[in-house]
C-alpha positions as a Python dict, from the first residue, in 0.01 Angstrom:
ca = {
    (1, 'M'): (0, 0, 0),
    (2, 'K'): (-265, 119, 248),
    (3, 'R'): (-618, -13, 235),
    (4, 'L'): (-838, 243, 63),
    (5, 'L'): (-1069, 271, 362),
    (6, 'D'): (-767, 386, 569),
    (7, 'C'): (-646, 642, 315),
    (8, 'T'): (-661, 1013, 386),
    (9, 'A'): (-719, 1302, 148),
    (10, 'S'): (-342, 1348, 136),
    (11, 'D'): (-299, 984, 32),
    (12, 'F'): (-561, 1014, -241),
    (13, 'S'): (-396, 1324, -385),
    (14, 'Q'): (-79, 1125, -460),
    (15, 'M'): (-238, 809, -598),
    (16, 'T'): (-223, 693, -955),
    (17, 'G'): (-508, 489, -1099),
    (18, 'Q'): (-324, 163, -1041),
    (19, 'D'): (-234, 271, -684),
    (20, 'L'): (-607, 318, -632),
    (21, 'K'): (-675, -32, -763),
    (22, 'R'): (-421, -185, -524),
    (23, 'A'): (-570, 7, -231),
    (24, 'I'): (-919, -119, -321),
    (25, 'K'): (-796, -477, -339),
    (26, 'A'): (-621, -444, -4),
    (27, 'S'): (-950, -331, 156),
    (28, 'E'): (-1100, -679, 114),
    (29, 'G'): (-1453, -583, 17),
    (30, 'R'): (-1501, -266, 219),
    (31, 'V'): (-1507, 13, -41),
    (32, 'L'): (-1821, 214, -114),
    (33, 'V'): (-1874, 412, -435),
    (34, 'A'): (-2156, 670, -435),
    (35, 'E'): (-2290, 797, -766),
    (36, 'V'): (-2435, 1147, -785),
    (37, 'I'): (-2583, 1351, -1067),
    (38, 'S'): (-2375, 1664, -1116),
    (39, 'A'): (-2625, 1838, -1344),
    (40, 'V'): (-2919, 1876, -1103),
    (41, 'A'): (-2968, 2106, -806),
    (42, 'P'): (-2822, 1948, -492),
    (43, 'L'): (-3050, 1807, -224),
    (44, 'Y'): (-2949, 2095, 1),
    (45, 'P'): (-2820, 2410, -173),
    (46, 'S'): (-2542, 2472, 80),
    (47, 'V'): (-2335, 2175, -42),
    (48, 'T'): (-2302, 1967, -358),
    (49, 'N'): (-2445, 1618, -371),
    (50, 'A'): (-2087, 1490, -394),
    (51, 'E'): (-2000, 1656, -64),
    (52, 'L'): (-2312, 1515, 97),
    (53, 'A'): (-2239, 1161, -23),
    (54, 'A'): (-1881, 1185, 102),
    (55, 'A'): (-2001, 1312, 440),
    (56, 'F'): (-2223, 1005, 481),
    (57, 'G'): (-1938, 759, 431),
    (58, 'A'): (-1863, 713, 60),
    (59, 'D'): (-1500, 637, -26),
    (60, 'M'): (-1524, 724, -395),
    (61, 'I'): (-1756, 962, -581),
    (62, 'L'): (-1883, 889, -932),
    (63, 'L'): (-2026, 1183, -1130),
    (64, 'N'): (-2319, 1111, -1360),
    (65, 'F'): (-2462, 1345, -1631),
    (66, 'F'): (-2132, 1537, -1634),
    (67, 'D'): (-2051, 1694, -1972),
    (68, 'V'): (-1674, 1711, -2021),
    (69, 'F'): (-1708, 1988, -2279),
    (70, 'Q'): (-1915, 2200, -2038),
    (71, 'P'): (-1767, 2108, -1699),
    (72, 'H'): (-1994, 2206, -1415),
    (73, 'V'): (-2122, 2064, -1087),
    (74, 'E'): (-2440, 2219, -953),
    (75, 'G'): (-2374, 2393, -623),
    (76, 'L'): (-2001, 2431, -690),
    (77, 'T'): (-1821, 2749, -794),
    (78, 'A'): (-1477, 2698, -945),
    (79, 'S'): (-1227, 2963, -1053),
    (80, 'A'): (-1259, 2833, -1410),
    (81, 'P'): (-1455, 2549, -1575),
    (82, 'D'): (-1143, 2337, -1621),
    (83, 'E'): (-1079, 2361, -1245),
    (84, 'T'): (-1419, 2211, -1154),
    (85, 'V'): (-1300, 1857, -1086),
    (86, 'H'): (-988, 1973, -902),
    (87, 'E'): (-1197, 2200, -679),
    (88, 'L'): (-1443, 1919, -601),
    (89, 'K'): (-1157, 1686, -509),
    (90, 'R'): (-1010, 1955, -285),
    (91, 'L'): (-1339, 1993, -100),
    (92, 'I'): (-1423, 1626, -47),
    (93, 'G'): (-1080, 1462, -24),
    (94, 'R'): (-1198, 1156, -220),
    (95, 'P'): (-1120, 1006, -561),
    (96, 'V'): (-1367, 1138, -819),
    (97, 'G'): (-1471, 942, -1126),
    (98, 'L'): (-1682, 999, -1434),
    (99, 'N'): (-1954, 808, -1616),
    (100, 'L'): (-1922, 812, -1995),
    (101, 'E'): (-2171, 622, -2208),
    (102, 'P'): (-2080, 390, -2499),
    (103, 'V'): (-2402, 438, -2695),
    (104, 'D'): (-2449, 188, -2978),
    (105, 'P'): (-2625, 339, -3283),
    (106, 'Q'): (-2715, -16, -3391),
    (107, 'A'): (-2869, -118, -3059),
    (108, 'R'): (-3210, -287, -3071),
    (109, 'P'): (-3419, -57, -2850),
    (110, 'A'): (-3650, -208, -2592),
    (111, 'E'): (-3802, 138, -2531),
    (112, 'Q'): (-3778, 493, -2663),
    (113, 'L'): (-3414, 597, -2635),
    (114, 'L'): (-3270, 933, -2536),
    (115, 'T'): (-3021, 1144, -2728),
    (116, 'L'): (-2711, 1237, -2529),
    (117, 'P'): (-2485, 1541, -2577),
    (118, 'P'): (-2137, 1469, -2717),
    (119, 'G'): (-1975, 1550, -2382),
    (120, 'R'): (-2139, 1250, -2216),
    (121, 'L'): (-2061, 996, -2487),
    (122, 'A'): (-1765, 758, -2470),
    (123, 'S'): (-1522, 869, -2741),
    (124, 'A'): (-1153, 939, -2789),
    (125, 'E'): (-1228, 1310, -2752),
    (126, 'T'): (-1417, 1277, -2424),
    (127, 'F'): (-1155, 1041, -2281),
    (128, 'A'): (-881, 1292, -2354),
    (129, 'E'): (-1086, 1574, -2200),
    (130, 'A'): (-1167, 1368, -1889),
    (131, 'K'): (-798, 1301, -1835),
    (132, 'Q'): (-720, 1670, -1874),
    (133, 'L'): (-991, 1766, -1623),
    (134, 'G'): (-831, 1549, -1354),
    (135, 'F'): (-1067, 1258, -1300),
    (136, 'D'): (-921, 971, -1098),
    (137, 'F'): (-1118, 691, -1262),
    (138, 'L'): (-1354, 626, -1549),
    (139, 'C'): (-1677, 425, -1556),
    (140, 'L'): (-1812, 301, -1889),
    (141, 'T'): (-2177, 213, -1843),
    (142, 'G'): (-2525, 315, -1950),
    (143, 'N'): (-2803, 514, -1791),
    (144, 'P'): (-3163, 407, -1856),
    (145, 'K'): (-3292, 455, -2213),
    (146, 'T'): (-2950, 530, -2362),
    (147, 'G'): (-2889, 233, -2592),
    (148, 'V'): (-2555, 134, -2442),
    (149, 'T'): (-2457, -222, -2539),
    (150, 'N'): (-2195, -464, -2414),
    (151, 'R'): (-2040, -468, -2761),
    (152, 'E'): (-1991, -93, -2758),
    (153, 'I'): (-1860, -99, -2399),
    (154, 'G'): (-1589, -341, -2508),
    (155, 'Q'): (-1477, -113, -2788),
    (156, 'A'): (-1488, 191, -2559),
    (157, 'I'): (-1259, 18, -2307),
    (158, 'R'): (-996, -32, -2578),
    (159, 'T'): (-1020, 328, -2692),
    (160, 'A'): (-1010, 462, -2336),
    (161, 'R'): (-700, 259, -2259),
    (162, 'E'): (-526, 387, -2572),
    (163, 'V'): (-612, 750, -2500),
    (164, 'M'): (-583, 762, -2120),
    (165, 'G'): (-288, 529, -2074),
    (166, 'E'): (-223, 214, -1877),
    (167, 'D'): (-239, 387, -1542),
    (168, 'M'): (-601, 509, -1560),
    (169, 'L'): (-843, 303, -1349),
    (170, 'I'): (-1126, 184, -1576),
    (171, 'M'): (-1457, 39, -1459),
    (172, 'A'): (-1695, -108, -1716),
    (173, 'G'): (-2024, -296, -1729),
    (174, 'K'): (-2400, -263, -1697),
    (175, 'M'): (-2624, -253, -1392),
    (176, 'H'): (-2947, -276, -1598),
    (177, 'G'): (-3048, -308, -1962),
    (178, 'A'): (-3004, 62, -2058),
    (179, 'G'): (-3300, 29, -2293),
    (180, 'V'): (-3147, -247, -2509),
    (181, 'E'): (-3338, -553, -2627),
    (182, 'G'): (-3170, -880, -2525),
    (183, 'E'): (-2943, -727, -2259),
    (184, 'A'): (-3154, -727, -1944),
    (185, 'G'): (-3223, -942, -1640),
    (186, 'G'): (-3045, -1275, -1646),
    (187, 'D'): (-2929, -1204, -2002),
    (188, 'L'): (-2748, -885, -1903),
    (189, 'V'): (-2395, -1023, -1921),
    (190, 'G'): (-2230, -1358, -1992),
    (191, 'E'): (-1887, -1504, -1923),
    (192, 'Q'): (-1759, -1422, -2272),
    (193, 'T'): (-1857, -1057, -2225),
    (194, 'I'): (-1687, -1038, -1885),
    (195, 'V'): (-1367, -1190, -2021),
    (196, 'G'): (-1382, -958, -2322),
    (197, 'F'): (-1404, -650, -2101),
    (198, 'I'): (-1102, -762, -1900),
    (199, 'E'): (-897, -847, -2207),
    (200, 'A'): (-985, -505, -2352),
    (201, 'G'): (-828, -339, -2048),
    (202, 'A'): (-1095, -298, -1777),
    (203, 'D'): (-963, -308, -1419),
    (204, 'I'): (-1303, -336, -1251),
    (205, 'I'): (-1614, -505, -1389),
    (206, 'L'): (-1946, -346, -1295),
    (207, 'L'): (-2229, -594, -1235),
    (208, 'P'): (-2577, -569, -1079),
    (209, 'S'): (-2607, -647, -710),
    (210, 'P'): (-2819, -949, -621),
    (211, 'G'): (-3182, -848, -589),
    (212, 'T'): (-3156, -533, -801),
    (213, 'I'): (-3265, -671, -1138),
    (214, 'P'): (-3479, -978, -1220),
    (215, 'G'): (-3287, -1303, -1222),
    (216, 'I'): (-2976, -1179, -1042),
    (217, 'T'): (-2979, -1397, -734),
    (218, 'L'): (-2701, -1432, -481),
    (219, 'D'): (-2577, -1745, -658),
    (220, 'A'): (-2589, -1576, -1000),
    (221, 'A'): (-2400, -1273, -872),
    (222, 'K'): (-2138, -1489, -702),
    (223, 'A'): (-2083, -1686, -1023),
    (224, 'M'): (-2023, -1362, -1215),
    (225, 'V'): (-1788, -1225, -950),
    (226, 'D'): (-1593, -1551, -945),
    (227, 'R'): (-1545, -1521, -1323),
    (228, 'V'): (-1414, -1169, -1283),
    (229, 'H'): (-1166, -1274, -1016),
    (230, 'R'): (-1048, -1577, -1212),
    (231, 'H'): (-945, -1345, -1492),
    (232, 'G'): (-757, -1103, -1269),
    (233, 'A'): (-997, -809, -1235),
    (234, 'L'): (-1196, -665, -946),
    (235, 'A'): (-1577, -670, -919),
    (236, 'L'): (-1808, -381, -837),
    (237, 'L'): (-2168, -476, -754),
    (238, 'A'): (-2408, -193, -829),
    (239, 'T'): (-2744, -73, -699),
    (240, 'G'): (-2874, 142, -982),
    (241, 'T'): (-3244, 63, -1005),
    (242, 'S'): (-3376, 330, -766),
    (243, 'Q'): (-3349, 90, -472),
    (244, 'E'): (-3100, 340, -335),
    (245, 'G'): (-3424, 503, -223),
    (246, 'A'): (-3557, 190, -49),
    (247, 'D'): (-3591, 125, 325),
    (248, 'E'): (-3295, 45, 549),
    (249, 'A'): (-3371, -327, 563),
    (250, 'T'): (-3359, -356, 183),
    (251, 'I'): (-3029, -166, 168),
    (252, 'R'): (-2881, -394, 433),
    (253, 'Q'): (-2997, -705, 247),
    (254, 'I'): (-2848, -587, -83),
    (255, 'A'): (-2525, -492, 94),
    (256, 'L'): (-2478, -823, 274),
    (257, 'N'): (-2573, -1028, -32),
    (258, 'S'): (-2323, -832, -238),
    (259, 'K'): (-2054, -898, 18),
    (260, 'M'): (-2138, -1269, 25),
    (261, 'A'): (-2116, -1269, -354),
    (262, 'G'): (-1754, -1151, -322),
    (263, 'A'): (-1769, -786, -430),
    (264, 'D'): (-1453, -579, -402),
    (265, 'L'): (-1650, -254, -424),
    (266, 'Y'): (-2013, -156, -373),
    (267, 'H'): (-2194, 106, -578),
    (268, 'I'): (-2501, 295, -460),
    (269, 'G'): (-2685, 495, -722),
    (270, 'D'): (-2820, 847, -762),
    (271, 'A'): (-3198, 805, -761),
    (272, 'G'): (-3297, 790, -397),
    (273, 'Y'): (-3377, 1156, -423),
    (274, 'T'): (-3313, 1338, -750),
    (275, 'G'): (-2938, 1311, -803),
    (276, 'I'): (-2830, 1123, -490),
    (277, 'A'): (-2911, 815, -286),
    (278, 'I'): (-3097, 879, 37),
    (279, 'P'): (-2795, 995, 241),
    (280, 'E'): (-2882, 771, 535),
    (281, 'N'): (-2879, 475, 298),
    (282, 'I'): (-2518, 550, 205),
    (283, 'M'): (-2439, 529, 574),
    (284, 'H'): (-2651, 213, 628),
    (285, 'Y'): (-2480, 44, 334),
    (286, 'S'): (-2139, 137, 473),
    (287, 'I'): (-2223, 10, 821),
    (288, 'A'): (-2352, -319, 678),
    (289, 'V'): (-2030, -400, 491),
    (290, 'R'): (-1769, -258, 731),
    (291, 'G'): (-1930, -159, 1061),
    (292, 'K'): (-1960, 169, 1248),
    (293, 'R'): (-1588, 198, 1318),
    (294, 'H'): (-1482, 248, 957),
    (295, 'T'): (-1802, 428, 864),
    (296, 'Y'): (-1780, 689, 1136),
    (297, 'V'): (-1409, 746, 1076),
    (298, 'R'): (-1474, 803, 705),
    (299, 'M'): (-1760, 1040, 790),
    (300, 'A'): (-1560, 1236, 1046),
    (301, 'A'): (-1214, 1253, 892),
    (302, 'S'): (-1107, 1603, 790),
    (303, 'V'): (-987, 1670, 436),
    (304, 'L'): (-691, 1844, 603),
    (305, 'R'): (-548, 1510, 720),
}
């Protein structure tokens, strides 16, 4: 199995979810996931935010605010709505994933919560539709003010695995409190929760990067990553607190601390500008964790390879 950072668009087109997992593991902590909001106007109208993130070095693209019952990516014209994801994958030559949100109606809100459309909620129906649309991986997490809880994430993992099959690559976890009382800062996730996610069927556990939420130090992040690895899963450390819009030095510090903590993948969020990290910060993050060689090759490689 090739390392993911060496894979071409042709390689990606033939990968199953578990092939993707093996390629990530083989990359030894040099895989960058860029999240973009599909439902807002792109930073530059000539290309989608997904294309821009890929051009600046991202290996995997994660779509946020995507409604599976009304498939659309701003800035992209597809021949039909159900071809949207396939067309995006054709253009960027990268694996494309989807955020779905396991909202807990019994969550104790720490702030006023939002109401999400059915097409963004984690359910058997949305999982089936996501599979039909052609997504390569699924991320079960919560945006701010949504009321997503760890309990509901665990149940959603089980349902997703039943509906989407054993081969689908599933990420799950929280990068911030998502508006829930008692699940924030150092109380965001415990060992029992991590183990529960893995036993439910998650391949990759999403955790906050050190320095992105209060109480998550390098030591705390490393302890969480070590737990994930001991139980046979991979760890994604996420920057989802608008620090994707910070200065280069902050990005580099988060990146290097995340690598020292043992991350297998690195996530950079969608709020540097509206809907995308500052593109240069995607590149700076990539250079910090794998150098200019791999970054420039990823940026330059044609989707025709």
